[in-house]
N, C-alpha and C positions, 0 to 999 in steps of 0.2 A: 504494500501497500503505500501511495507517494505521501507521506503525512513526514512534517519536519519533526521528531524529537530532537529535545535533550539529550545532552549524555549520560547525565540518569538515569532519564529513561531508555536510552537503550541497554543498558548495563541491568536494567530489568528486568527488559524481553527478554536475552538472555538467559537470565537465574527460574526466566519461565519455565522457557523452552527446558531447560536443563532439568527442571522440577517435573516437568510433562514427563520425560523420556524416565525419567528416575522413578517416577510414579507407575509409567506404565511396564519396567522393569521388575517394579515389588509385586505387582499384581499378577503377573505372569509365573512371579516366583512363588507366591502364595498359592495361586492356581496347583502349580505343576507340582510342590513339596509339602502342600499342609490340607489338600486337599477341598481349597474351599474355592467359594466363587466369586470374582471379581466385581466388586460394586463399582462398578462403572458413572453413575450418577456421583459419588463421592468423588470419584477422579473430576469430571467434570463442572463439578460444583469449584472446586481447587482450582481448576483451568483458567474458570472464568474471575475466581478472585484476583487470582493475579493480573490478571487483562484489566481489571478494574482499578486496581491500585498501580499498574501503569500509566492508565489514562488517567487517572488524577494527577501523577505529575508531569502528565505533557507540556510541551513550553512549543508555540512555534503557531503554522497555520494548519491546515488537511487543502489537498489538493486531490481529492478521490472521483474517479469516477462512479454512476451511480451502482455498478457491480458490488466495487468497494463498500461503498456505505452503509450496502443494504446488508452487507455482513459484519459490518461492524454495529448494525441496529441490533443483529440477531444475539452479538457478544457484551451487548447493553454496553456499549461502550459511546460514551456524549461524544460526537463531531466539534470541534471549532471552524466556523469557517473562517476563513481573511475578510475584516471588512470591507464593505465598501472605501475608496481614496475619498480623500478630500481633495476636492481643487480652487487651488486658490489663485485669485487674479492678480498680477505682477506690475506694477508701474514705475517705469521713470519720472521721479518731478523734476522739474528746472527749480534753480533757486531761486529768493526773494528779488527780486531790482537793489544794484550795487552789487551783488555778491556773486562769485564765484563758485561753481559744484565743480569737484575733479570726485572719480571714478577711479577705486582701482585695485588691481588684482593680480596673482601670483599663479607662474603656473612651475611643476615640477612631473619630468617624464620620470619618475623611479622613486623610493625615497633608504637612501638621498635618489639622487637623480638629476641632469641636465634642467637647469631652471630660470628662469627668466619672470622678470616685474614690469608691467608698465600702468597706465593711467589715464586720461581726456578730462580737458577742465572745459566746460563748458557755462557761457551763459544765462541768464536767466529768459532769454526766447529760442536756448537749445543750440544756439550757434557754438561750434567747437574752435572753443580760445586758441588748444593746444594740445596736444598727447604727445607719448612717450616710449618708448618701449629700451629697454638693459637687461642684456645676457650677464647673467650672475654664475655662473660657470652649475659646479655640484654644491649644492645644498640642499636643504627639505625643504615641499612646499609652505610648513607657517615662517619660515626664514626668506622667503620670498613674498608673501603678504606684507610681512613685516619691513622690506627694503622697499615697496611699490611707496607704503604709508612713508618711509624718511625721503626718498628721492619726492615725493607731490609736496611734501612740505615743502622742500630744500627749492624744489620750482618753482611753486609760490611768493617764498620770501626775495628767494634773488627777481625776478619779475615785477615785485612789489604787489602782488596780491593780497593782502591783507586779512581781506573780507572772505575766510572760506568755510566751505562745507565739505567736509571730505564724507566718500561712502565707500564700505566694502562689504565683499559678502562673506567676510572671516570676522567670527564670533571673538576670533581670540582676538584681535586689531581691535576691533572696537571695546573691548571689555579694559584693553590696557589704556587706550587712549581714554577713556572716559573716567578711567582713575587716576592717571598720572601713572600707572606701575613701571617702575624701573625693571622688574622680571622679565629679563629677555635674556638669551647666550648669549655670555662674556663678549665675542666677537661684536656684537653687535650694540654691545652698551656704548661705547661713545658717540656715536650716530645717533643713537638711540633721547640719549639724555640731550645731545645740542636741539633733535626735532623739540623733546619735552621747552624746551627754555624759547625754542621759536612759537609755538604757539600760544604759549605764556603769552607772548605782545601781541597776537592776531585775537581778530573778532571768528572764533573758531570753534566750530559744532564738525560733531562727529554720528552717523547711522548708521544702522546697516541695512543691506538688502539682498535680498536673494539673488540665486547666481543668474536665473530668469529673467532680473530686472538690471543685470549687469555685463548684457552682453558684446557693449565698446570693449569695454574694458579686459573682457574676456579672449575676443579675439586677439587684442594684441596681445595680451601676456602668452598666446598659445604659439603666439610664432616670434615672441621673443628671446628666447635659447638660443634661433637658428641666423639670429641678425649677428654681426661681425663686431657691433660699438656700439655704446649706448648711442640712442638718434631719438631725434627731437623732430615734430613735425608740427607748423602753423595754420596746419589744413589737415583732417583726417587722409587717414590712406584710403584708399577706393576697396580697397578690402571688406576697409568697415561702415560704407556709403548705407548696404541697405538695413544694419543697425540703428546709426544713427537718426535714419530717414523715421525709424518703426517710433524712437522715442520723439522725436522729433513732432509727429501726428495724434501720440498717445494712445498708441497702440499697443493696448495690454497684451503681457507673456501670461501663462497656465504651471503653477506647478502642482504635480501631484505627490501627496503625502498624504 
């Protein structure tokens, strides 16, 4: 049966099977050597008891056929069907007038693996003010997300964009920015400390967005490990145009969870 079982349940199923063989062996020997009659009702009751105990420990959901579900019902096993997916509408929202919004993202092809980070700055009307993509070499995905934030804030400070709204699909980045935490990998500590000093002098806000609403930065980040050196564009690259147009027209994306 195609059911997702926990490790504990799988072990209990194995114990149940061994118990079934032991019961059968015992009853056969009892009938042979003691001239007794095997009580199959007792054996069946014992088997069902073990099956129900295993069922009470199950985790996950089942994906059974009708025939398999009928078998489970005969064994008095309660099913646990999967829940219907919840559909969330995800929208990109422009910043208020006079403020720039930067969406950042990091990508790592491995754990660790070749990685890169990227970001895109946009105005209150949804126009691109600039975007960047930076290769990082070999690192972890959360380091790439952290690097994207550091470079985005550094670019904003360099260009004098001191009213900044940063949006990321990384809850790790959002949480440490909100708390101004210094708990980052030691090799990123100097750059991160500088980043915290800069945002303390800016009109700065940070929010989380699902990946489905962060597709422009995601498309840049996915290409960043393959570029030769850090790259800045004053206009968006052509491969981002479709995602930028969707955000500009307020077309929603959908997340299934």
